[in-house]
MARNUSE-155515 format. One record per residue: x, y, z of N, C-alpha, C in turn; residue number from 0; residue in one letter. Coordinates in Angstrom, 3 decimals. Layout:
NODE       nx       ny       nz      cax      cay      caz       cx       cy       cz   k r
NODE        X        Y        Z        X        Y        Z        X        Y        Z NUM a
...
% end
This chain:
NODE       nx       ny       nz      cax      cay      caz       cx       cy       cz   k r
NODE  106.791  109.583  104.583  105.775  110.508  105.012  105.429  110.198  106.461   0 m
NODE  105.526  111.191  107.302  105.288  110.955  108.714  103.832  111.137  109.103   1 q
NODE  103.151  112.120  108.548  101.828  112.468  109.036  100.821  112.556  107.898   2 y
NODE   99.569  112.250  108.236   98.456  112.496  107.326   97.846  113.823  107.759   3 d
NODE   98.114  114.866  106.997   97.688  116.204  107.391   96.173  116.350  107.430   4 y
NODE   95.475  115.571  106.627   94.011  115.622  106.677   93.500  115.097  108.019   5 y
NODE   94.145  114.058  108.517   93.735  113.521  109.817   94.129  114.468  110.949   6 k
NODE   95.250  115.149  110.796   95.687  116.091  111.831   94.679  117.230  111.970   7 i
NODE   94.219  117.752  110.836   93.242  118.839  110.883   91.809  118.326  110.983   8 l
NODE   91.620  117.002  110.928   90.293  116.370  111.036   89.344  116.875  109.963   9 a
NODE   89.833  116.827  108.721   89.006  117.247  107.586   89.048  116.157  106.518  10 i
NODE   88.049  116.101  105.649   88.094  115.122  104.555   89.066  115.589  103.472  11 p
NODE   89.436  114.678  102.608   90.384  115.034  101.537   89.765  115.965  100.499  12 r
NODE   88.458  116.073  100.514   87.780  116.944   99.543   87.525  118.343  100.102  13 t
NODE   88.075  118.658  101.259   87.820  119.953  101.907   88.347  121.102  101.065  14 a
NODE   87.600  122.206  101.083   88.050  123.385  100.351   88.865  124.289  101.290  15 d
NODE   89.322  125.412  100.758   90.226  126.288  101.500   89.580  126.855  102.768  16 l
NODE   88.300  127.192  102.703   87.633  127.744  103.895   87.525  126.686  104.994  17 s
NODE   87.276  125.440  104.625   87.225  124.352  105.618   88.595  124.135  106.255  18 d
NODE   89.646  124.237  105.438   91.012  124.053  105.946   91.354  125.161  106.942  19 i
NODE   91.015  126.423  106.590   91.294  127.540  107.485   90.536  127.393  108.802  20 k
NODE   89.270  127.005  108.695   88.442  126.840  109.895   88.999  125.730  110.796  21 k
NODE   89.379  124.603  110.184   89.930  123.490  110.957   91.265  123.875  111.587  22 a
NODE   92.079  124.637  110.848   93.366  125.078  111.387   93.169  125.990  112.601  23 y
NODE   92.236  126.946  112.478   91.992  127.848  113.605   91.538  127.074  114.848  24 r
NODE   90.649  126.114  114.644   90.145  125.330  115.776   91.278  124.520  116.429  25 n
NODE   92.118  123.896  115.611   93.239  123.124  116.166   94.264  124.029  116.821  26 k
NODE   94.535  125.177  116.203   95.537  126.097  116.744   95.107  126.628  118.107  27 a
NODE   93.806  126.820  118.275   93.314  127.277  119.586   93.569  126.234  120.668  28 k
NODE   93.533  124.982  120.291   93.724  123.908  121.265   95.195  123.623  121.572  29 l
NODE   96.053  123.711  120.551   97.437  123.250  120.720   98.469  124.366  120.758  30 v
NODE   98.055  125.602  120.669   99.025  126.700  120.696   99.777  126.681  122.033  31 h
NODE  101.095  126.845  122.017  101.889  126.775  123.254  101.471  127.786  124.327  32 p
NODE  100.868  128.921  123.930  100.413  129.893  124.924   99.185  129.393  125.681  33 d
NODE   98.385  128.562  125.006   97.151  128.059  125.617   97.376  126.690  126.248  34 v
NODE   98.053  125.812  125.529   98.278  124.434  125.979   99.619  124.374  126.699  35 n
NODE   99.621  123.949  127.927  100.845  123.924  128.733  101.559  122.574  128.678  36 k
NODE  101.209  121.742  127.746  101.846  120.433  127.596  103.293  120.611  127.148  37 s
NODE  104.123  119.624  127.473  105.539  119.679  127.074  105.706  119.636  125.557  38 e
NODE  104.823  118.923  124.894  104.941  118.747  123.445  104.046  119.698  122.665  39 k
NODE  103.494  120.686  123.315  102.573  121.609  122.653  103.245  122.334  121.491  40 a
NODE  104.497  122.724  121.674  105.210  123.433  120.613  105.397  122.540  119.385  41 n
NODE  105.788  121.277  119.606  105.978  120.337  118.484  104.663  120.080  117.760  42 e
NODE  103.602  119.898  118.519  102.296  119.637  117.914  101.830  120.856  117.127  43 i
NODE  102.055  122.031  117.667  101.659  123.249  116.958  102.439  123.401  115.650  44 f
NODE  103.705  123.041  115.666  104.513  123.103  114.431  103.938  122.152  113.385  45 i
NODE  103.528  120.958  113.809  102.967  119.981  112.872  101.635  120.474  112.323  46 i
NODE  100.801  121.043  113.172   99.515  121.581  112.724   99.751  122.739  111.748  47 v
NODE  100.727  123.592  112.037  101.048  124.706  111.134  101.578  124.195  109.800  48 s
NODE  102.381  123.149  109.862  102.892  122.544  108.630  101.748  121.954  107.809  49 e
NODE  100.789  121.323  108.472   99.629  120.767  107.779   98.847  121.879  107.083  50 a
NODE   98.652  122.983  107.782   97.946  124.109  107.182   98.736  124.685  106.006  51 y
NODE  100.048  124.825  106.178  100.893  125.363  105.112  100.805  124.510  103.849  52 d
NODE  100.847  123.207  104.005  100.804  122.306  102.837   99.425  122.310  102.200  53 i
NODE   98.379  122.189  103.023   97.031  122.041  102.468   96.442  123.347  101.966  54 l
NODE   96.922  124.481  102.448   96.381  125.757  101.976   97.047  126.219  100.683  55 s
NODE   98.225  125.712  100.386   98.927  126.049   99.151   98.496  125.054   98.077  56 n
NODE   97.984  125.556   96.977   97.403  124.695   95.944   98.421  123.725   95.340  57 e
NODE   99.614  124.216   95.023  100.638  123.367   94.408  101.140  122.305   95.390  58 k
NODE  101.437  122.729   96.629  101.919  121.781   97.638  100.857  120.733   97.950  59 k
NODE   99.599  121.167   97.999   98.518  120.214   98.279   98.383  119.203   97.151  60 r
NODE   98.505  119.664   95.922   98.421  118.749   94.775   99.512  117.679   94.858  61 y
NODE  100.736  118.102   95.123  101.842  117.147   95.242  101.653  116.222   96.446  62 l
NODE  101.162  116.779   97.543  100.921  115.979   98.743   99.829  114.937   98.483  63 y
NODE   98.772  115.329   97.773   97.696  114.378   97.459   98.198  113.240   96.576  64 d
NODE   99.062  113.556   95.636   99.632  112.508   94.791  100.452  111.547   95.638  65 i
NODE  101.247  112.096   96.527  102.051  111.257   97.414  101.159  110.399   98.315  66 k
NODE  100.117  110.995   98.849   99.191  110.270   99.717   98.487  109.147   98.957  67 l
NODE   98.073  109.418   97.729   97.438  108.377   96.906   98.410  107.257   96.591  68 n
NODE   99.661  107.616   96.332  100.682  106.607   96.062  100.883  105.707   97.285  69 f
NODE  100.983  106.319   98.443  101.197  105.544   99.669   99.974  104.693   99.986  70 i
NODE   98.784  105.224   99.734   97.573  104.417   99.938   97.560  103.198   99.030  71 d
NODE   97.982  103.383   97.780   98.020  102.231   96.870   99.092  101.230   97.302  72 s
NODE  100.214  101.728   97.848  101.246  100.827   98.358  100.733  100.040   99.556  73 e
NODE   99.953  100.704  100.418   99.364  100.008  101.561   98.422   98.907  101.089  74 k
NODE   97.618   99.218  100.071   96.692   98.214   99.545   97.457   97.041   98.947  75 k
NODE   98.538   97.338   98.217   99.353   96.260   97.655   99.992   95.415   98.752  76 n
NODE  100.442   96.080   99.807  101.053   95.348  100.926  100.023   94.463  101.608  77 a
NODE   98.817   94.982  101.792   97.763   94.170  102.405   97.398   92.993  101.510  78 e
NODE   97.361   93.245  100.186   97.057   92.164   99.253   98.137   91.096   99.302  79 r
NODE   99.409   91.521   99.346  100.512   90.562   99.443  100.452   89.802  100.757  80 k
NODE  100.159   90.538  101.840  100.100   89.899  103.143   98.965   88.884  103.189  81 k
NODE   97.843   89.228  102.554   96.706   88.310  102.519   97.031   87.090  101.663  82 h
NODE   97.735   87.313  100.557   98.045   86.217   99.639   99.181   85.338  100.162  83 y
NODE  100.265   85.954  100.621  101.449   85.211  101.036  101.494   84.908  102.531  84 y
NODE  100.668   85.574  103.303  100.709   85.397  104.751  101.518   86.503  105.382  85 g
NODE  101.610   86.475  106.689  102.266   87.567  107.396  103.780   87.455  107.403  86 s
NODE  104.338   86.455  106.758  105.787   86.291  106.778  106.468   86.949  105.596  87 s
NODE  105.793   87.840  104.897  106.381   88.517  103.751  107.458   89.469  104.258  88 v
NODE  108.710   89.201  103.902  109.827   90.007  104.392  109.998   91.285  103.584  89 k
NODE  109.692   91.222  102.296  109.907   92.370  101.442  108.600   93.127  101.254  90 n
NODE  107.889   93.349  102.339  106.625   94.035  102.307  106.876   95.475  101.892  91 d
NODE  106.090   95.991  100.963  106.405   97.277  100.385  106.037   98.460  101.256  92 s
NODE  105.448   98.253  102.429  105.131   99.395  103.254  105.649   99.258  104.679  93 f
NODE  106.475   98.271  104.949  106.946   98.107  106.316  108.016   99.110  106.674  94 t
NODE  108.766   99.576  105.710  109.848  100.503  106.007  109.557  101.828  105.316  95 n
NODE  109.045  102.806  106.065  108.692  104.078  105.459  109.916  104.934  105.162  96 t
NODE  111.082  104.561  105.666  112.275  105.337  105.361  112.727  105.116  103.920  97 s
NODE  112.118  104.115  103.228  112.448  103.894  101.823  111.850  104.970  100.921  98 n
NODE  110.889  105.759  101.437  110.268  106.792  100.638  111.045  108.084  100.800  99 f
NODE  111.374  108.694   99.674  112.070  109.969   99.705  111.229  110.961   98.914 100 q
NODE  110.988  112.124   99.487  110.124  113.082   98.815  110.602  114.488   99.100 101 y
NODE  110.551  115.304   98.097  110.886  116.705   98.238  109.766  117.486   97.562 102 d
NODE  109.163  118.434   98.281  108.034  119.175   97.729  108.443  120.057   96.564 103 y
NODE  109.705  120.452   96.498  110.137  121.350   95.440  110.357  120.617   94.119 104 k
NODE  110.821  119.388   94.179  110.992  118.638   92.944  110.082  117.424   92.991 105 s
NODE  109.233  117.347   92.040  108.131  116.397   92.035  108.561  114.949   91.830 106 f
NODE  109.706  114.706   91.211  110.081  113.357   90.797  110.938  112.620   91.816 107 s
NODE  110.783  112.875   93.094  111.640  112.246   94.092  111.004  111.021   94.742 108 k
NODE  109.876  110.532   94.189  109.310  109.305   94.731  110.244  108.166   94.391 109 y
NODE  110.632  107.404   95.364  111.417  106.229   95.046  111.187  105.190   96.119 110 s
NODE  111.200  103.964   95.700  111.080  102.864   96.650  112.153  101.860   96.291 111 y
NODE  112.921  101.459   97.261  114.022  100.553   96.995  113.612   99.131   97.374 112 k
NODE  113.473   98.280   96.378  113.170   96.872   96.618  114.457   96.156   96.996 113 e
NODE  114.338   95.134   97.819  115.503   94.333   98.161  115.835   93.425   96.977 114 k
NODE  117.116   93.334   96.679  117.564   92.491   95.576  118.413   91.354   96.128 115 t
NODE  118.829   90.452   95.233  119.704   89.367   95.654  121.011   89.908   96.222 116 d
NODE  121.491   91.007   95.657  122.747   91.589   96.151  122.597   92.057   97.601 117 a
NODE  121.414   92.581   97.964  121.189   93.002   99.347  121.245   91.810  100.294 118 d
NODE  120.605   90.704   99.901  120.631   89.513  100.742  122.047   88.928  100.817 119 y
NODE  122.783   89.006   99.699  124.157   88.509   99.677  125.042   89.321  100.618 120 y
NODE  124.874   90.652  100.590  125.682   91.512  101.460  125.369   91.260  102.929 121 k
NODE  124.116   90.940  103.216  123.718   90.725  104.606  124.364   89.470  105.175 122 k
NODE  124.396   88.380  104.396  124.992   87.137  104.884  125.490   86.315  103.698 123 s
NODE  126.700   86.572  103.224  127.192   85.854  102.047  127.344   84.357  102.285 124 p
NODE  127.710   83.955  103.494  127.881   82.528  103.776  126.555   81.785  103.621 125 f
NODE  125.499   82.295  104.247  124.196   81.634  104.139  123.665   81.671  102.710 126 l
NODE  123.903   82.783  102.029  123.441   82.916  100.651  124.088   81.846   99.772 127 y
NODE  125.406   81.684   99.900  126.099   80.671   99.101  125.753   79.258   99.554 128 n
NODE  125.519   79.068  100.854  125.144   77.734  101.348  123.789   77.306  100.796 129 m
NODE  122.899   78.257  100.599  121.606   77.947   99.991  121.803   77.328   98.606 130 f
NODE  122.640   77.937   97.801  122.900   77.416   96.465  123.703   76.117   96.522 131 f
NODE  124.639   76.012   97.450  125.426   74.787   97.587  124.529   73.615   97.984 132 a
NODE  123.594   73.835   98.885  122.660   72.760   99.264  121.802   72.351   98.080 133 c
NODE  121.409   73.315   97.268  120.656   72.990   96.054  121.478   72.138   95.105 134 g
NODE  122.758   72.473   94.978  123.635   71.674   94.109  123.793   70.254   94.649 135 m
NODE  123.986   70.107   95.956  124.138   68.777   96.558  122.872   67.966   96.336 136 v
NODE  121.711   68.589   96.553  120.452   67.900   96.317  120.328   67.482   94.852 137 l
NODE  120.751   68.360   93.945  120.719   68.027   92.521  121.608   66.837   92.199 138 g
NODE  122.822   66.813   92.747  123.710   65.673   92.525  123.107   64.381   93.077 139 f
NODE  122.486   64.450   94.235  121.864   63.254   94.811  120.745   62.741   93.898 140 i
NODE  119.916   63.652   93.408  118.835   63.242   92.499  119.403   62.590   91.250 141 i
NODE  120.445   63.193   90.674  121.052   62.630   89.451  121.606   61.241   89.722 142 i
NODE  122.390   61.099   90.779  123.047   59.814   91.066  122.012   58.732   91.374 143 i
NODE  121.028   59.051   92.198  120.027   58.041   92.585  119.195   57.604   91.382 144 v
NODE  118.733   58.554   90.572  117.878   58.165   89.449  118.648   57.380   88.392 145 t
NODE  119.862   57.815   88.080  120.624   57.098   87.054  121.064   55.728   87.572 146 i
NODE  121.537   55.669   88.816  121.962   54.379   89.381  120.775   53.433   89.506 147 t
NODE  119.651   53.927   89.997  118.463   53.076   90.140  117.957   52.568   88.813 148 g
NODE  118.043   53.372   87.779  117.595   52.937   86.458  118.573   51.921   85.865 149 t
NODE  119.881   52.146   86.013  120.872   51.209   85.471  120.839   49.854   86.188 150 l
NODE  120.519   49.840   87.459  120.465   48.570   88.216  119.081   47.929   88.124 151 k
NODE  118.208   48.507   87.286  116.853   47.992   87.037  115.967   48.002   88.279 152 n
NODE  116.186   48.973   89.187  115.262   49.139   90.310  113.980   49.829   89.836 153 y
NODE  114.122   50.718   88.861  112.989   51.466   88.326  112.990   51.343   86.804 154 w
NODE  111.830   51.597   86.184  111.791   51.551   84.713  112.578   52.723   84.112 155 p
NODE  112.912   52.601   82.840  113.765   53.580   82.167  113.209   55.008   82.200 156 f
NODE  111.891   55.265   82.022  111.408   56.668   82.052  111.685   57.378   83.380 157 p
NODE  111.993   56.619   84.422  112.290   57.223   85.725  113.545   58.095   85.661 158 f
NODE  114.406   57.837   84.684  115.634   58.624   84.533  115.326   60.084   84.180 159 v
NODE  114.119   60.358   83.693  113.753   61.743   83.359  113.693   62.630   84.602 160 l
NODE  113.543   62.029   85.771  113.547   62.820   87.010  114.914   63.463   87.221 161 i
NODE  115.941   62.883   86.653  117.283   63.460   86.810  117.397   64.836   86.164 162 s
NODE  116.465   65.183   85.285  116.477   66.520   84.672  116.343   67.590   85.758 163 i
NODE  115.473   67.326   86.748  115.340   68.305   87.834  116.651   68.437   88.612 164 s
NODE  117.396   67.343   88.735  118.697   67.398   89.397  119.680   68.256   88.615 165 g
NODE  119.692   68.102   87.284  120.578   68.924   86.450  120.213   70.410   86.574 166 f
NODE  118.913   70.693   86.645  118.479   72.092   86.782  118.943   72.657   88.128 167 i
NODE  118.801   71.881   89.196  119.262   72.345   90.510  120.771   72.612   90.527 168 l
NODE  121.530   71.716   89.910  122.983   71.895   89.872  123.340   73.144   89.070 169 v
NODE  122.716   73.306   87.915  123.013   74.465   87.069  122.657   75.776   87.772 170 r
NODE  121.455   75.845   88.368  121.037   77.079   89.032  121.877   77.363   90.280 171 e
NODE  122.249   76.324   90.996  123.117   76.504   92.151  124.473   77.050   91.750 172 g
NODE  125.012   76.526   90.676  126.314   76.988   90.190  126.231   78.443   89.729 173 w
NODE  125.165   78.766   88.992  124.997   80.140   88.538  124.825   81.092   89.718 174 k
NODE  124.103   80.648   90.772  123.898   81.492   91.945  125.188   81.758   92.690 175 g
NODE  125.998   80.728   92.822  127.270   80.899   93.536  128.252   81.714   92.699 176 i
NODE  128.354   81.428   91.430  129.326   82.117   90.580  128.885   83.524   90.198 177 m
NODE  127.618   83.837   90.369  127.132   85.168   90.024  127.572   86.229   91.004 178 g
NODE  128.043   85.849   92.146  128.475   86.796   93.174  129.993   86.898   93.190 179 k
NODE  130.491   87.935   93.832  131.929   88.136   93.943  132.489   87.215   95.019 180 k
NODE  132.883   86.024   94.626  133.464   85.080   95.572  134.940   84.898   95.247 181 t
NODE  135.630   84.240   96.121  137.057   83.980   95.902  137.250   83.125   94.660 182 i
NODE  136.380   82.135   94.496  136.499   81.247   93.340  136.273   82.007   92.030 183 l
NODE  135.259   82.882   91.998  135.014   83.623   90.757  136.152   84.606   90.459 184 s
NODE  136.740   85.210   91.502  137.871   86.112   91.281  139.087   85.314   90.763 185 r
NODE  139.281   84.111   91.284  140.383   83.287   90.840  140.201   82.892   89.381 186 t
NODE  138.977   82.507   89.025  138.695   82.127   87.626  138.958   83.301   86.701 187 v
NODE  138.501   84.512   87.101  138.733   85.699   86.276  140.225   86.016   86.173 188 k
NODE  140.939   85.832   87.285  142.370   86.137   87.286  143.117   85.205   86.352 189 w
NODE  142.781   83.883   86.366  143.441   82.947   85.464  143.019   83.150   84.021 190 f
NODE  141.826   83.731   83.808  141.365   83.959   82.445  142.059   85.114   81.761 191 g
NODE  142.750   85.969   82.528  143.407   87.149   81.938  144.709   86.814   81.278 192 k
% end
């Protein structure tokens, strides 16, 4: 959504049809290309006319209000996430407005595309796999250090339970690497046939 038509016509969202017509006439007098000699007067007049067209039609206005309420709730969620997680939230739900697709004729075209692991993998497969590989290496180090330290009596026996976190890191790292289309996974599948 590019424009807030209520702000363009300078009316509240509860305005009735007579208020919309009055606001449109006042704006049209100011921005009409015959009156306003600005270079962008024609573009602005088209936007004002579009705002009037949408808000004066009952069905289009209803759909537009639903879309506006949806976007307002997304903004609130984004602000809540930003407040909770800080300003470094990469998958902020309102930073990219091109993710919204809407068609006034068919009501069910609202869609928002969240970034998935596959998107991050496609962007940089080497870094994505290195993240999991580093986790696996860290897991192996935890396993070796805890088991060796316990066997050599550097630490008491319950200390070996810390190696469970190492096993979890190794398992999750392996699943992360093998879950993607890598050369190794293709080779394993090829030999399995």
